[in-house]
N, C-alpha and C positions, 0 to 999 in steps of 0.2 A: 232695768232700770231708773222708771219710772215714777216722777213725785207730785206732774202735775194732777189731780183728781178730779172732775169736774161732775158736774152735778149741776144734770140737764132735764127740763121738763118737767117738775113734781108738780104733775097735773092730778091732782084730790078730787075724786065722784063722792056723792053725800055720802054713802054710806061706807066709807074706809073714815069711821070716827078716833081710829086711834092713830092711823096713816096722819089724818090732820092737825088731832092737836101735838102729836110728836115736833111736827113742820113746823106748827105754829111758832111752839117754845122755839125751838130751833133759830128762829130768826128773833128772837124776842130777846136772848142771851147777847149781856153785850160784847162787843165787839174790842175794845181797850182792856187794859191787863195793869192790875198798880195794886205793889204791892208796898204796906207803906212801913216807915220808918223815916229816924231823927235829919236824916239828908239821904235828898232822894236824889235819883240819874232820871233824867228823862231820855225813850230807846224813842225809835224813829225807824223804819221801817219794811218790804211790804210783806206783808201773810198771806192776803187775798184779794181778793176783786167781785165788785158787783156789776153785773151788767145785765142788759135787760135785751133783746134783739129786734122784732119791733114793736116791743112793751102793746102786748095785749094784755087791756086789766084781768085780776085773777075774778073767778065769781062770788069767792066766799073772803078773800082778805081784802081788806082796804089797802089801799096805799102799793099793792104786791103787784106782780105779773103774775099770766100764767108762760113767761116765756123768760124766768126767772132765771138768772144761774150763778153762781158761786165758783169759784176756783184758787183753793187753797194750792198755798205751794208749801209743798212738808219739809221740802228740804230748808226752806228758808223757818219753818218750826222749830227747825234743833237751833236757830239763833236765841230764842226766848229761852230754852231748855239750857243752854251755857249760860244765860242772865240768868237765871233761878239759880243755877247751882253754883256760879262766882259769889252772887249774894249769899245763897247760904252759907260757903266756906267763909265769908266774911266775916260775919254773922256771926258764926263759932269759934270765931278765934280771935282767945283773948288779948293776945299779941296787936293784936293791927283793929284799931279803932276801939278800942276799950270802950265802956259805955255809952256806946254810938252806933246804932241800929242806921244799916243801910238798906235804903227801898228804891225804885223803880216806877215808873208808869210808863208801861206801854201801850205806842200808839200805832195804825199802821195807816203803813203809806201808797195810796193809789200807785197806779202804773202812771196814769192820766198825771202829764205834769201838771196842769192845770190846778187839780186836786191835792198837789205835793203841800203846800203850806196850809192847807186848810185846817189837818189836825194838831200840826205846830204850833196852832194862832188860836187853836182849842188849848191847848196845855198851856201857852202861857200867858189868856185869861181869864181862861177858869169858866168862861162862856161857850153856851153851843153855837150860838150867832157872836163871835170874836168879833170887840169895838178893839181900834186899837188905844196904845197906853192904859186900856185898864184890865184890873186883877183880880176878879172876883174869888180866887181859890184861899183855901185854909192855907192855916202859917205850917208850913213847913220850909227848912231848906234843899232848896235847888244846885247841886255843884257842877251838872253840868250835862252836857245831852252828847249819847252815844247815835250814829244814825249809820247807815246805810242801804242796799248794797250798792248801788251804782254813784257813781261821779257825781250824778245831774240832780239826782235825790239831796247829798251831803251837800252837794254848790248850792244847790236855793234854799235850802234849813239853814246853810252855815252864811249865806248874803245877808239873811232876817235875826236867826240868835246871833251875828256878830254887832248889828245895832246896841243892842243890849246886853255884849262882853260876857256872852256863854260860852265855856271852855267849849269846845265838839271836838269828840277824838268817835274819828270816821272807823269804821272792823271791814267794807268793801277791799275790793283788791285795790293795790296804791296808783296812784297818777299823779302825773308832774304836775296836770291844773293847784290841784288839790295845795300841794308842797308849794304852791308862790302867796309869798307871804302878804305879798302889797292886795296882792285881790282877799286871802282868802288869812286872815291874822289869828283865826283866833279858832284855827282849823289844824287836828294835829290827828296822822295816817297809824293805827294799828298793821297796817298789812307792811311786810317789804316789801322793798322795791324788786320786777323783775329785772335786774344787771342781771344778770349771767341767765339769763332764759334763753334765749337767741342762742347764747355758747355752747346753751348742753343740748335743745334743738337739734344743732348742726354735726354736735360731738354724736349723739344717735347718728344721724345720716350716714357718718361717716365711717363708724362703726357698721354698718349695716350694706356701709356702700351704696345707698340708696341716696345718685347724685342727680335722680328728675321726678323731682316735689314739685307738685301743687300745695296755693296757699288760699284760705280764705280768711281776711280779716273786716273788724269792724270798718266801716264809711265813716271813720274821727280821728284827733287826731295821736289814739292810740293809737290805733292802724298806720296811719302813717311814721308815728316815732318805732314800730316792730318793724316795720315793711325795710327803714333803710339799715338798722340792726342786724336783720336775718341776713340782710342781700350784701354787708359787707362781710359777716362770718362768712357765710355762704361762699360770696368769694374765692375770702383766703385757702378755701379748702376742698373746691372745684366743685361744688354742690351747685343747682341751676336748676334756676325755676321754670316748671312749664308753662303754668301759667301761676297767675295774680288776679286773686275778686277781692276788690272790697266792697262788704256786704252794707246797705246802707239797714236802720234798725226795726221799720216798719214793714211788715206784711206786703202792700199793693206793692211800695216803689219797689223790693227785693226781684216781688213775682213780675212784673214788665222789665225787668235786665238777667235779669238769671236762670227764668224759669225754666226757657224753653234750651238754654245749655246744659241743662243736667243730664242728660244725653251725651253730651260730647266728655265732660267728665265723667261718664262713666267708662267710656269709649280712650280715653288717654291714656298714652303709654304711661303714663307716670301714676304708676301702683299705691304710693301713701300720698298724703294729703296734709298739710296743717293746717289746724283751729286757732287761728289765739281773738281770743274774745271770753264776754260771760253773757248770764242771760239776756241781758236787757240790749246791749248792740247787738245780740245777732237773732234779732225774734225771728226776724221773717228767715234766715235761713234752718233756723231751727223746726218752725212751722212745715216747711217745702222739704226739707230732707226728712222727716217723718213720714212723709207721704211720698217717699222713693224708697226702693229695695236696695242701696245701692253695696252690699255686700262684697262688690272686689276689690275693698279698699279697706289700705289700712292710715285711721285718722291717729294722729299724733297734736295732743293738745292741751292746754290749761287746766288745769284743776278750774277756771271761771267758770268755764264755757264746761258743762259737765255733761256725761247721759245720764244720770242721776235725774237732771233737770228739765226732761224732754216729753213730752204729750202724749209720743204716738207708740204705741204697744208695739211696732214692726225695725222701732230703731233700735231696742233690742240688738237684733240679729245685723241689722246697717255699722252697728260701731260695736260686732262681738272684732276681739282682738286687736283696741285701739289699745294706745298706749298714750299716757297719763301726766303730765309735769305735778308737784303738789309742792310745794314751797316743805323742810321737813319740817316736822313740831310733836314733840315730845307724847304720847300713847297718856291717855287722861283714862286710867282703868275706874276708877272713881265716878267719873261722868258716867261711865257704858254700866256702872251701875243703879247711877242715881236715875239715871233714863227706865231702867228694871223694874227698879221698884216705885217709879209718877202716876199714877191714876185721878180721876175724881174721887175720888173721895177721899185723898190724903191731903190733895193741894184742890181744894174745894174755891179759893178765888183765881185759879187759870181756869180764863173764861174759855179756852179750845179746847182745853181734853174731854168736856163733853161731848161736845161735837163730832171728836173723835170715833170717843166709845157707841154715836152712835152713825156716827159713818160703816165703820170695822165691825163692832162686836154686835150691829143689831141692838145695842139698847134700849128701850123707850122712856120718854121723859115722862113725868108728873104732869096729871092735867090741874093739881093743886097748885104744885108754889114751878113749875118747871124742872123741876132737879131729876135727875137719871135714878130710875129706881135701884134700889139695893141688891135686890136681888138678880139685877144682872151681870153675870159672869167675873166674879169676886175675882177668879186668878187674870182675869184677862193684863194681856202690857204690852207695850209700844213693839218689845223684844221681838211678839212673834209675828208683827206684818213682815213680810215683803224687805229684800232689802232693796228693788228698786225702789220700796216706797217710802218706807224711813232707815236709815241705817241708821246704828248707834253705835259707834265710834265716831269721835270727836272729827267732823271737817276741821278745816283748813282756815276757814273764815268762823267757823263758830268760835277753834281756838283766839280768835285775833276780837272777836268776842272777848274773851274771855281776858285775857289778857287789856283790853279795854276796862271794864270790870275792876281787874286791880291796879289799874294805872291811876282811876280815878283815888281807892279806895288811901292806896300808898300814899299820894299826894295830900289825900286829906288827912293822913296822918300825919304826917310833916307838920303841914298848919298847924294842927290841931298841941302837938306839942314846941314850937315857938306860942301858942298864946298860951300856954299854960304856963314856960317862961317867960313871957310879958307884964301877964295880969289874970285871972282868978277870971273863966267862965260866971259868964248873967248868971246859971243855974248848972249845975252837976251835970247836968247829963246832956244839954243840947250845943253846938257849934252858933258860936259869931260870926257871922260873913258874909260875903257879897262875892257873888261865881267870878268875876274878874280877878281877885285876889288869888283863886286857884289858878292862874297861869301861872304865873312863876314857880308853882313848885312843882305844876305840873309837864314846862318845861323842863325841869330840871331832873323830873326823873328820868324823864323819854331818852334824853339823851345823859343820861350817865348809864341806864342799862341798855340803849343802842337797842327802845324798845321788844324791849328782854327782858321778862322776871329771872330775880336772881334768885331762885329754885328751881329753876327751868330753862337750867343755860341752853339755849340753841344755837343754829348758824345760819341765819337769813338767807346767808349763798346757798345753802346746799336745800339739794331736792330729793323730790321720793320720785320714783320713776314706779308708775302702778299700770296695771295691764286689764283689761274690763274682759272677764269670761260670761259668755252668757249659757251658765251652767251653772245649777238644773235649768233645762230649758225656762227661759223668762223671767226669771227672775236675778238674774246679772250680780256679779261679784268686781270687788278692786282689789287686787290684792298686787303688792309691792311685789315686783322683783329684778327691782337697782337701786341705783343712786348716783350723782352728781356731786360731786365737791371739788367746786374753781380751788382752793386752799392750798390742794394736793400734787405733788408732779403731775403732768402733766398725759402720761401715761398711765396714771394709776384714778386719774379726777371721771371716768365714767367707769362705772363697773355695774355689772348685769350678769343674770342669774340666767342665761339664755331656755335652758334647758325647763323653767316655769313661763314661760312666754308663749302665747297661745293665740294663732294668728287666725284670720277668717277663715273659713272653712273651703272655702276653692282652694287653700293654699295648703300643699303639704310638706312645705319647708317655708326657708326665709323667703318670703317674696320679695322677688326683683323691684327695682324700680330707677331703670337705666334707659337717656335716649338711643346710645349703641349698646352692642356685646361688650360686655369687657373684654379688653385683651392678657390674653396669657401669658406667661413668662416666654419670652424671647424675641416679647413683638414690643412695640413702642404706639403711643398716641399718634396720630400724623389728625390733625385736626382739619376742615371741615369749614371753606371757604364760607362768610356768613350766613355759619351758622352757631351757636350757642358752643362755647368750650368742651363742656359734656356730648356734645354729639362728636362724634369719630371716626378714620377707617383708624386699623390695625396694620402697623408697617414690621415688615420681618426686621430681627437687627442688622447691622454690617456686617463686615467680617471683622473676627476677635474682637465682638462687642458681646454682651449679655442684656438681659433682662431679668432678675430675678424673684420679679413682683407680680402685679394683676394690676393696669393701668399705670402702668411706667410713662412716664411723659420724656424722659431719655431712655438711650442702652447706654451701659456703662462699657469703656473700654477695655479690660484685662489686663494684669500687671505683665511688663514686659517676661518674666516668667512663669507663666497661666498661657492658656488656650482656652477659643471659646470653644462647648460641645456643640453639637449637631445641631441640639435643641435652640443653641443660645441660651440657656438660662443658668449655668454654671460655667466657673473658668478654673479647667483643671491644671494641673501641677504639669508641666512643663518635665518630661523624658527627656536629661543631658545624652545627649550622643556623639559618637566622637566616632573614630574607623576604629576600630577597635580590633585585637590580633581573634578575638572569640567568632568578630561577624563572621559572614561567608564571603565578602567580599578582601575583608581585611585578611584571612585563611588563604586565602587563594594569592595575594598578594605576596603575602611573607613567603608562601614557598612558592613563591617566584624566587623570589629573595634570593630567598638562600640557596635554589639550585641553582639559580645562572652564578652565586657567588662561586658555587662551586669548579665551575665550569672552568678559569680561567686559574685557577686552584694548580687542575691537572693540567693543561696543558701547560701553565710555568715550569710543573715538570717535567711534562716531555720534553719541551727546549730546552731544560739543561740538562736532561739523559742524553742528548743528542745535539748538545750543543758545538761539538766537533763537527758533524755534519754539515755539509758548503750549502744550502737551503735556508738553516739558521746564519750562520755564518754571513752568508751571501745580503740577507737583511736585516742589517742591525743586532747582532743581539743584542747591547746592552739597551738599548730603544725597547723593544720587544718584551724584553724582563718587564723594565719602566710601566710600557704600557698594557701588559698582563695586572700587572700590581693594581696601577691605578684603578681598570676595570672593574675588579676585585673591591675596591672600595668603591668604585660608585655604587657596586653591584647594593653592597650590604649597605649604604647609605638612604637608600632608597626606604629601611628599617624607621630610619625617623620621622618618618611621615606616620607611622604606623605605631596606635595605643593613643591612649593620655594624653594631649599634652601640655609641657610645661614651660615657663622660659627657657630653658634650657636648650631645649629637645628643640623648641620657638628655633633659637640666635642656632642652631647646627644644621636644622635643615635646609637653611640658603646658603647658609655660607660653606659648610660639606660639599652641596650640591654643585655649588658653583664653582669652588677648588677645584675641585675632585677633575673636574669635567673638562677646565683647564687644559688641566695634565694631561690627562686624554685625546684632547683637543693638540696640545702641541706637541707631544710625540707624535701623532700623525702628522701634522705640518712637516717636524722635524724629518719625517720618513720619506715625506712627500721632495723636499728639498733631497735629501741625501741624493733621492731615485733622478733628483735633476739634474746636481750637480754629473752624477757620477756618468749618463748615461745620454746627455741632452747635449754635454761640452764637449765635441770634437774634436777643437782644437781651443783646450784651455789659455787663457791667461792669462797674468801673472796674480791676479788679485783671483781667479777661480782656485787657482795652485794651492797659494795662501789658504782659500778658504779647505781643499779636499788638506792639507798638511794640519792647518791648524786645528781642523775637530770642530768649525764652528758652530755647523750643525744643532752638536751639544747640546749650544749656549742655547738655541732657543727656548727652551722649555724653561728655563727658570726668567730668560726675561717675559716672557709671554703668562709664565704664572708671574711673579711677581704685579703685573699693572694691575691683574684680575683682583690679587688678594688685599691692592691699592682701595679698590672700586669697595670692594666687600669692605675695608676698615671706614674710609666713610660713609657705608651704606651703615655700621653699625655704632657709628659715630653720632651721625644725624638724626637718624629715624630710627633705631634697631624696631623686630619684627618682637610683636610680644603678642598675650596669647587674648582671643577677644570673645565672645559666645555669640551665636547668631542666631536668635528667636523669631527670624523668618525666613529662612529661607526653608525647612519643613514644618509640616504642620503637627502638631505638639508635641516637635523638640526641639531642646535648645545645644545646638550644635558648636563643641566644643572647637573653633581653628585657631589658624595661628594667623594673624594679619600680616600681611608683608613689610608692616612699615610704611617706611617709604616703595609708595609704587613705582617712583622713579630710577631710585637704582635696582628696586627689583630687574625692571625693563632693560637698564644699561647690562647687569649682571646678564642677563639672558641676550641681550645684545652683541654682547661683543662673543660668551660661545657663537653666538651663531657666524659673528665674524670672521673666527678662529676657522670655523667648518669649511663657510664659504672659501675663505683662504687655501685648506686645505687640497677642497675638490679642486681647486682652482690649478692647482701646483701637480695634485696627479692624471688631473685630466690632461695636462702637456705631455706625461710620460706616459700615454697606456698602453702607444703601440707600443713602447722597449720590447726586447725576450724576454717573454716569457717566462725564462727557467732563471731570470737571476731578478725580472722585475717584480712587483707587489704594487703599480702604482696607478690600476685596474680595479687590485682590490678595495683599493683608499677609494679611489673617488667614488666607487658604488655603497663605500658603508657613510661618507661625509654624503653622500646624496640622498640616502635613508634619515644616515640623521639629519640634517640640515630639512627633511621634510616633517619629518617629526615631529621640530619643536616649532617650524613654522604652524602646521596643524595645532600644534598645542595651544598657542593663542588664541583666536578666536574658541574654541572650546571650551578652553579655559575659564574665558570672561562669560560662558555661556550656561556654564552651571555653576551652582551652591553647593556648601558645604563635605560632605561626603565624597560625593559624585567627585566635585573639582578638585579632591587632594586624592582621589587616585586615579585622574586622568593625569597627574603631575606625577607620581607613584608609576603610571602605566608610560609615561613616556619615557621616564627615565631608563625602566627597564630596556623597553621598546632598545629607544635609541643604543646604550648600552652593548643589547643582542649582539644590533648590528653590526656595533664597529668589528665585536670579536669574533662572531660569527663570517661574515665577508673578508676579514684581514687573517684570520686563524685559520680558519676551516678549510680550505685549501692547502692550507701547508702542513694539517696535521695529517691528512689524507695521502700526502706525499709521506710524513713521514709512516707513517701508519705502516699505511695499505702499501703502498709502489716502496719500498725500498733502495727499487732497482733504478730509481727517479735520484735519489739523491746521492747519486756518488761523482767523485771528480770524474770518472770515464767515459759517463753520461753524458752530463758534462760539454765534455770535450769535443763528444763528438756533436753532441747538438751545435755544439760553436763553431766547429768546421765544415758544417754543411750550410749555414747561414753566414758563413766571411764574406761569398762570393758578391752576396744581397743588397742593393745596395739599402743604406737604413735612409728612411721617409722621417724628413723634417715637418 
């Protein structure tokens, strides 16, 4: 899409008379353009450049050179067509400036700063060699001046015209300097501000996850302003600048500074490069990039620095896949139709159309009047030209030109209505005013309409995103692929049709532009010391933390009832877990508890059946019954620890366990005391005889049990057990357990049980060597020894495990200690009762006692 056309070296030879005549007419046609009207607008902007190389005199034409060059900017010529189109619309509108025709005077503005004011002075004075304060023009009413396209052109002309109070409207890019009323009080800007351009560009970077980008800017105040704005927005969104190059406008200075760095630009990790500026401010960059085949980058640019404005064919490939931000404006179908029908024959006053037909359609000039021959392609039209040379659609700056003309027309209309109300015009058609009088109406119109025309309401903040396509090969198209609307909710501001975007040929998908590879889910970014925030390492998320997005700054901790999966990218719901009856461990423990609980019942039945036998009587029949019943309950109380716990079971678990085991141990202690009293005291005193007669050992059980019940009551009163969810004991599970409440109370209860066991063991140990037939002290001591070992071992194991294992350990300890008491105390008796009944008789006992009567008692 290149619209710079060079006509270089028209070297003529004597026998080419036709070509000679055509070229002579080509140079004789005037370069200005005038459209007559009752009120005239002065228009100044660059359209072409005359320049020579070595200034070699031409062989046949005087005052011409062999190396004479004309450089046309056909993109700017469309501004002129927008001017003509707007003036025609206004003159045909009976409701706008009725009975008054609008005209214009167009003058080319050279790109050379020294010559910018020349044509403006000629227009002011009417003299080819202007003199200050002289006016030799015919009488016509000049309303205002329209200038563009660069701020320097508007600033130079504005300084001159302000001396005469001419209203000046510029249609070029908005510039904050021209908005300074102190320097340019007569200048009005039609272009909207680029207030949200930085926001729009950074939003595009964020959308495609481009965090490492390059930046090329003009080396002037606009480049400084946009750099500051971009840096602020990028910092907020964690986008970093790989490099920043401030580009001077001149070719030479650019070459000296950056020419050698273009290779580095190509090799940079930044696959995305932002270009901000316009044709005038980035001439050096434009010409140098035209000689580089940079096809491995994605260019993001504003519409003022357009690929259609550059004169190197290879740049079409270089900019294929570029993304362009353009202020949104309404499509002007009528303007496209106007361009299709325009030609040198129906617009003879246009001095540029004959040259276009000469250049592109090979039309010849007449030798007599230098007019195009009518036989030349009557159906030729500008719409047949390639898009990269001339695009018939209205561009952003063309639309600003269109608005500028209408702003002047509406201001003139308002002023004419005021004049009609105050006094009748001098004649019925023309207006009588001075240019400075238009300021009030022009300022009022622009402020009221916010630089938008009321019949074409648009949003200056909205941007169209265009994608540059280089197909058909060598032609190039700009296709709208999205929009940016800052006035919508944040997540809806950027709208893109990604399937329509064409990327540079080297990329098969969305190109990456990052300093470091992105961190996937399950990882977080870890900053590298001394480097930009976009350069980082990826660190896995710690235990029970996740990151479910790419390039997460921090990992997020899962809620208490969730856990992180192995990849640390999702929080999963924890399964509720407890020592259930259905679990394998629960089934085993439940079965053991039920089986063991039947044994005391069976033994109790045996003892009841053989209650009158010597062995049952000799071992305190009542205490044996109490012990067997207590052991049955102790086996069954272990079932309270199995199944889903609730408040009642949590309270019953420890209190029942503590109370029942207190009864068991107190009973064993009572048995041991009975044996000691009966067999250890050879010569009982009064107190011992009272203990035997009064059956004092029977009070051991209620006394010691009462102490335990008091402890349990205090425990329940101060800090009772409660249901607790342990989310950390087992990975992926929430263990529902009963919290003991007061750990001190729990250990006091357990310590009291161990004290009873220790006391019972000591009492039984003292009577271990008494006659076996009547003495169960040895078995009592063994049972207490096992009980004591089980619960002493239980404490460290209990505190080193968690969850169901801890609960199972307590159940196992209850079953093991109860089984030990049952086995050591009652297994020998059952063996004699059931298998050795001959030993369970009075005759056997008398014979055994007689054989031991002569043996001394060991104390």
